[in-house]
C-alpha positions in Angstrom: 70.2 -9.6 -22.3 68.0 -7.2 -19.9 64.7 -6.1 -21.3 64.9 -2.5 -19.4 67.4 0.2 -19.8 67.6 3.4 -18.1 70.1 6.2 -19.5 70.9 8.7 -16.6 72.1 12.1 -18.0 72.8 15.6 -16.9 71.1 17.0 -20.1 67.7 16.5 -21.3 68.1 13.9 -24.0 65.9 13.9 -27.3 64.8 10.2 -27.4 63.0 11.0 -30.8 65.8 12.1 -32.3 67.9 9.1 -31.2 65.3 6.9 -32.5 64.9 8.3 -35.7 68.8 7.6 -36.2 68.2 3.9 -35.3 65.6 3.6 -37.9 67.0 2.6 -41.3 64.2 4.2 -43.1 64.9 7.3 -41.6 63.4 9.8 -39.4 60.2 10.3 -41.9 58.7 7.0 -39.8 58.2 9.3 -36.7 54.5 10.2 -36.8 54.4 11.9 -33.5 54.3 11.3 -29.8 51.9 11.1 -27.1 51.8 13.8 -24.3 51.4 11.2 -21.6 52.8 7.8 -20.7 55.3 6.0 -23.3 56.9 8.9 -25.6 57.3 6.2 -28.6 57.1 2.7 -29.5 58.7 0.9 -32.3 56.8 -1.8 -34.4 57.7 -4.3 -37.0 55.8 -4.8 -40.0 53.4 -7.2 -38.3 52.4 -4.5 -35.8 54.4 -6.2 -33.0 55.5 -3.6 -30.5 59.6 -4.1 -30.2 60.8 -1.0 -28.2 58.5 1.5 -25.9 60.7 4.8 -24.9 59.3 6.8 -21.9 59.7 10.8 -21.6 62.7 12.0 -19.8 62.1 12.2 -16.2 64.2 15.0 -14.3 65.3 13.5 -10.9 66.1 16.3 -7.8 66.3 13.5 -5.2 69.8 12.0 -4.2 70.2 8.5 -4.3 67.2 7.1 -6.4 69.3 5.6 -9.0 71.6 3.8 -6.2 68.3 2.7 -4.3 66.6 1.2 -7.4 69.2 0.0 -9.8 72.4 -0.4 -7.9 74.0 2.5 -10.0 76.3 5.4 -10.1 74.3 8.5 -10.7 75.3 12.1 -11.9 74.7 14.8 -9.2 71.1 16.0 -9.0 69.4 17.2 -10.9 70.0 14.5 -13.6 67.3 13.0 -16.6 65.9 9.5 -16.2 65.0 8.2 -19.8 63.6 4.4 -19.6 62.9 2.0 -22.4 61.7 -1.2 -22.3 62.2 -4.0 -24.7 59.5 -6.4 -26.0 60.4 -9.9 -24.0 62.0 -12.6 -26.0 62.6 -10.7 -29.1 66.1 -10.5 -29.8 66.2 -7.2 -31.9 64.4 -5.5 -29.6 66.8 -6.1 -27.1 69.5 -5.1 -28.8 67.4 -1.8 -29.8 67.0 -1.0 -26.0 70.9 -1.4 -25.4 72.0 0.8 -28.4 69.1 3.5 -27.6 70.4 4.0 -24.2 74.3 3.7 -25.3 73.4 6.5 -27.8 71.6 8.9 -25.4 74.5 8.5 -23.0 76.8 9.2 -25.6 75.4 12.3 -27.1 74.3 14.1 -24.3 76.8 12.8 -21.5 76.0 10.4 -18.9 75.6 6.6 -18.3 73.4 3.9 -19.0 71.9 1.0 -17.1 73.0 -1.9 -16.8 76.7 -1.1 -18.5 76.3 -4.6 -20.5 73.4 -4.1 -22.4 74.3 -0.5 -23.1 77.3 -0.9 -24.7 77.0 -1.0 -28.7 76.7 2.2 -30.6 76.2 0.3 -33.8 73.1 0.8 -36.1 70.8 -1.9 -35.4 69.3 -3.5 -38.4 65.8 -1.9 -38.1 64.5 -3.1 -41.8 60.4 -2.8 -41.5 60.2 -1.3 -38.0 58.1 2.1 -37.6 57.7 4.2 -34.8 54.6 4.9 -33.7 52.8 7.3 -30.8 51.6 4.9 -28.2 48.1 4.9 -27.8 46.2 5.8 -24.3 45.0 2.1 -23.7 48.4 0.5 -24.3 50.1 -1.2 -21.5 54.0 -1.0 -22.6 54.9 -3.1 -19.2 52.4 -6.1 -20.0 54.3 -9.0 -21.3 51.5 -11.6 -21.4 47.7 -11.2 -21.3 44.9 -13.8 -20.6 41.5 -13.7 -19.3 42.8 -14.1 -15.7 45.9 -12.1 -15.1 48.3 -9.8 -16.8 51.6 -10.9 -16.5 54.9 -8.6 -16.2 58.4 -9.6 -16.6 60.8 -7.5 -15.0 64.6 -8.3 -14.9 66.1 -5.5 -12.7 67.6 -5.4 -9.3 64.4 -3.7 -7.7 61.2 -3.7 -9.1 59.9 -0.3 -8.6 56.3 1.7 -9.0 57.4 2.9 -12.3 55.0 5.0 -14.4 54.7 1.6 -16.5 54.1 -0.5 -13.6 51.5 1.8 -12.2 49.9 1.8 -15.4 49.8 -2.1 -15.5 48.1 -2.0 -12.0 45.5 0.3 -12.8 44.7 -1.2 -16.1 44.4 -4.7 -14.5 42.3 -3.4 -12.0 40.0 -1.9 -14.2 39.8 -5.2 -16.6 39.2 -7.1 -13.1 42.3 -9.0 -14.0 45.2 -10.0 -11.4 48.8 -8.6 -11.9 51.5 -11.5 -11.9 54.9 -10.0 -11.5 57.7 -12.2 -12.6 61.6 -11.9 -11.8 64.9 -13.9 -11.5 65.9 -15.2 -8.4 68.3 -12.1 -7.4 65.5 -9.7 -7.9 64.2 -7.4 -4.9 60.9 -5.7 -4.6 60.3 -1.7 -3.5 57.8 -1.8 -0.4 55.7 0.2 -2.8 55.1 -2.6 -5.1 54.9 -5.0 -1.9 52.0 -2.7 -0.6 50.4 -2.6 -3.9 49.7 -6.2 -5.0 46.0 -7.2 -4.4 45.3 -10.5 -3.2 44.7 -13.6 -5.5 45.4 -14.0 -8.5 47.8 -11.3 -8.1 51.4 -12.3 -6.8 55.1 -12.1 -7.4 56.7 -15.0 -9.3 60.1 -15.7 -8.8 62.1 -17.9 -10.9 64.2 -20.7 -9.2 66.6 -23.3 -10.6 65.4 -26.1 -8.7 61.7 -25.9 -8.8 60.8 -23.7 -11.7 58.9 -20.9 -9.9 57.6 -19.9 -6.4 55.7 -17.1 -4.7 58.1 -14.3 -3.4 56.1 -13.7 -0.6 54.6 -16.8 0.5 57.1 -19.4 -0.9 54.4 -21.5 -2.5 55.7 -23.6 -5.7 54.0 -22.1 -8.8 53.3 -23.6 -12.1 51.7 -22.0 -15.1 48.2 -23.3 -15.7 44.7 -22.5 -17.5 46.4 -18.9 -17.9 48.1 -17.9 -14.5 50.8 -18.9 -12.1 49.2 -20.8 -9.3 50.4 -23.2 -6.7 51.3 -26.8 -7.5 49.3 -29.2 -5.9 51.6 -32.2 -4.1 50.6 -35.8 -4.8 49.4 -36.4 -1.3 47.2 -33.2 -0.9 43.4 -33.9 -0.1 40.6 -31.9 -0.1 40.7 -32.5 3.9 44.5 -31.9 4.2 45.1 -29.6 1.3 49.1 -29.2 1.2 51.3 -26.6 -0.5 54.8 -27.2 -1.0 56.9 -24.4 -0.2 60.4 -23.5 -2.4 63.6 -24.6 -0.7 65.0 -21.1 -1.5 62.6 -19.3 0.1 62.8 -21.3 3.5 66.7 -21.2 3.5 67.9 -20.0 6.9 69.4 -16.5 6.8 71.9 -15.7 9.5 70.5 -12.5 11.5 72.6 -9.5 10.6 71.4 -7.3 12.8 69.4 -5.0 10.4 66.3 -3.7 11.6 63.1 -1.8 10.3 61.0 0.6 12.4 57.5 0.5 10.8 55.0 3.1 11.4 51.3 2.9 9.9 48.9 5.9 11.1 45.6 7.9 9.6 45.1 11.2 10.2 41.7 13.0 9.1 41.4 16.9 8.4 38.3 18.7 8.2 37.7 19.6 4.3 39.0 23.1 4.0 40.7 25.1 0.6 43.5 26.4 3.1 44.3 22.7 4.3 48.1 21.7 3.9 48.9 18.0 3.3 52.0 16.2 4.1 52.9 17.8 7.6 51.8 14.5 9.3 54.9 12.5 7.2 57.0 15.5 7.7 56.4 15.6 11.4 57.5 12.1 12.0 60.1 12.2 9.7 61.6 15.1 11.5 61.3 13.1 14.8 63.0 10.1 13.9 65.7 11.1 11.7 66.0 14.9 12.9 65.1 16.2 9.3 62.7 16.5 6.4 62.1 13.7 3.9 64.3 14.0 0.9 61.9 13.8 -2.3 58.4 12.7 -3.2 56.6 11.6 -6.2 53.8 9.9 -7.7 56.0 7.0 -8.9 59.5 5.9 -8.8 62.2 7.1 -8.7 60.6 10.0 -6.3 61.8 12.7 -8.5 60.7 16.2 -6.6 62.5 17.8 -3.8 60.5 17.6 -0.6 57.6 20.0 -0.7 54.4 20.3 1.5 53.0 23.0 -0.9 53.8 20.6 -4.0 52.2 17.4 -2.7 49.2 19.5 -1.6 48.8 21.1 -4.8 49.0 17.5 -6.8 46.4 16.4 -4.3 43.7 19.2 -4.7 44.2 18.9 -8.7 43.0 15.2 -8.4 40.3 15.6 -6.0 37.7 13.9 -5.7 39.9 11.0 -7.1 42.4 9.6 -4.2 46.2 10.7 -4.5 48.9 8.1 -3.9 52.6 9.6 -3.5 55.6 7.9 -2.6 58.1 9.6 0.0 61.9 9.0 0.6 64.5 9.6 2.8 68.3 10.4 2.0 70.7 7.4 1.8 72.5 8.1 5.2 69.3 7.1 6.6 66.6 4.9 4.5 63.3 5.9 4.8 60.3 5.3 2.7 56.5 6.1 3.0 53.5 5.6 1.0 50.7 8.1 1.2 46.9 7.6 0.3 45.1 10.8 0.3 41.5 10.4 0.0 38.0 12.8 0.2 35.5 11.0 2.6 32.5 11.9 4.4 34.7 12.6 7.4 36.9 14.9 5.5 40.4 14.3 4.1 42.1 11.4 5.2 45.7 10.8 4.9 46.8 6.9 5.3 50.3 6.5 5.9 52.8 3.5 5.7 56.2 4.3 6.6 59.5 2.6 7.4 63.0 3.4 8.2 65.9 1.1 8.1 68.7 0.1 10.8 72.2 -1.5 10.3 73.8 -3.6 13.0 75.0 -1.2 16.1 72.6 1.5 15.1 69.7 2.1 17.9 66.3 2.8 17.2 65.0 6.0 18.3 62.5 4.8 21.3 62.0 8.2 22.9 61.3 9.7 19.0 58.4 7.2 18.7 56.5 8.9 21.4 57.4 12.6 20.4 56.3 11.7 17.1 52.9 10.2 18.2 52.7 13.3 20.4 53.0 15.7 17.5 50.5 13.6 15.4 48.1 13.6 18.2 48.3 17.6 18.9 48.7 19.2 15.4 47.4 16.6 12.7 44.3 15.1 14.2 45.6 11.4 14.6 42.7 8.8 14.4 45.4 5.7 15.0 49.0 5.0 14.9 50.5 1.3 14.8 54.5 1.1 15.2 56.3 -2.1 14.8 60.0 -3.5 14.8 61.0 -6.4 12.7 64.5 -8.2 11.5 64.5 -7.1 8.0 66.7 -5.2 5.5 68.2 -1.8 6.1 67.8 -0.7 2.5 64.0 -1.9 3.0 63.5 -3.8 -0.1 61.7 -6.9 0.1 63.6 -10.3 -0.9 61.9 -13.4 -2.0 62.7 -15.2 1.1 61.3 -15.6 4.3 61.3 -12.7 6.5 59.9 -12.5 10.4 56.9 -10.8 10.8 56.8 -7.1 12.5 56.1 -7.4 16.1 53.5 -4.5 17.8 55.6 -2.0 19.6 53.3 0.6 20.1 49.8 1.6 19.5 48.1 5.4 19.6 44.2 6.0 19.5 43.6 9.8 18.8 41.7 11.9 21.0 38.4 11.8 19.1 38.4 7.9 19.4 39.2 8.1 23.1 36.6 10.3 23.8 34.0 8.5 21.7 34.8 5.4 24.1 32.4 4.3 26.8 33.0 5.0 30.2 37.2 4.5 31.3 37.3 1.5 28.5 40.3 3.2 26.9 42.3 3.5 30.1 41.5 0.3 31.9 43.2 -2.3 29.5 44.6 -6.2 29.6 47.8 -4.9 29.0 48.5 -4.5 32.9 49.9 -0.9 32.9 48.1 2.1 32.3 48.3 4.0 29.0 50.4 7.3 28.4 48.5 10.5 27.6 49.3 12.7 24.7 48.2 16.2 24.3 45.8 18.2 26.0 44.3 16.6 29.8 41.2 17.3 28.5 41.4 15.8 25.2 44.5 13.1 25.4 45.2 10.7 23.0 46.3 7.7 24.5 49.9 5.4 23.8 49.8 1.8 24.7 53.2 0.4 24.9 53.6 -3.2 23.9 56.9 -5.4 24.1 58.1 -4.8 20.8 60.9 -7.1 20.8 61.3 -8.7 17.1 62.1 -12.1 18.7 59.1 -12.1 20.7 55.9 -12.9 18.5 53.9 -13.0 21.9 53.2 -9.3 21.5 50.6 -10.0 19.0 48.7 -11.5 21.4 49.2 -8.3 23.7 47.7 -6.5 20.8 45.0 -8.5 19.8 44.0 -8.6 23.4 44.1 -4.8 23.4 42.0 -4.5 20.1 39.2 -7.0 21.3 39.0 -4.9 24.6 38.9 -1.5 22.9 36.1 -2.7 20.5 34.2 -4.9 22.7 34.8 -3.9 26.2 36.3 -6.3 29.0 35.5 -10.3 28.6 
């Protein structure tokens, strides 16, 4: 039975009332709720947490339930109410399923997954109490050691939910790694893949053959000294350290014809009270897809319709602290971006990592890439931009198996960076052909075309030669 359940309803539910009905002792056990984070948590008599329920989230972006849960969803707007049962406690899992089923039945809607949320029967809750969740509590963490926080997720796509984002922050503040454990069929949202720091954080995938392996590197893992770490084969030595790779990770997968166009760029704006943020992301999105993003949010699911003003207001409210955002497209053209907005001495920086998915027979927008770079250079103070193509899933999710690396397609150097180069270094490169000028002739940005064939990894050699040249000059 799943550990997480989600109720998708047209009307806003009242989770406190539903939990009160589940408790055999009645609603007098409910003592309040927190304004932030989880709404309420059920404990047993020993104080062991059993079930955590998050405040309902109003989702106004079409396609998020299908993207993250593989579930049918009501017409937007709808309410997303999530509950998480403590791993390995049978009563907790039954409570979670019954909670979601009752919410869906009372206010109209559906519950995910259907198999877990089918019973409306009263669960034996003798000895349980409902308490507000303290600010320091982390309902997403299943195991905590002096080295790592371990999160067990059993859902189609592990997304950057409010709970998981809290776990990332708590682990970072405590200087711990974060290890996410999933079944073999689970995938990661690109937001989670991009947020995973280095060792000892990792994605741990359960496997029938080897037990556990790293979903991003394939290394076979075992639990030792309070964390998952690579298993050392008997033949390994200090001079020749070896890592066993799980067969499931390296299994050959036929080329489906699916591709991803990955774009990462940085824009630096002068700090100004009149500054409107998000315009760079919107400009690229319009050039590539013909329309703006569908929605955005500070977590997943992205719940807010696209709004430059709304995005800017959130970033200004959080300043001088950085702001992290996720931006999504319509289901017809999968697109996802993460945006990090930071106040620095140079001004206000927008760091954007963006990807679009294409299926077999869908052509990538080659001309639109140049137009997008031109727009960023002219209107949004582009510092640099890297475009890659790769063989990967159209839906942009990250599977626990080997996927080929992206291949550089183009690099763009912003006008200020070009101006700061000595002499004509930026124009005379080892690529064999001159870069394309973007923007005003007196202050152009430069567009460097690279091979960009996802089957030709030699493009990385050209890119590295270009980077060395721009940094150090001719060899």
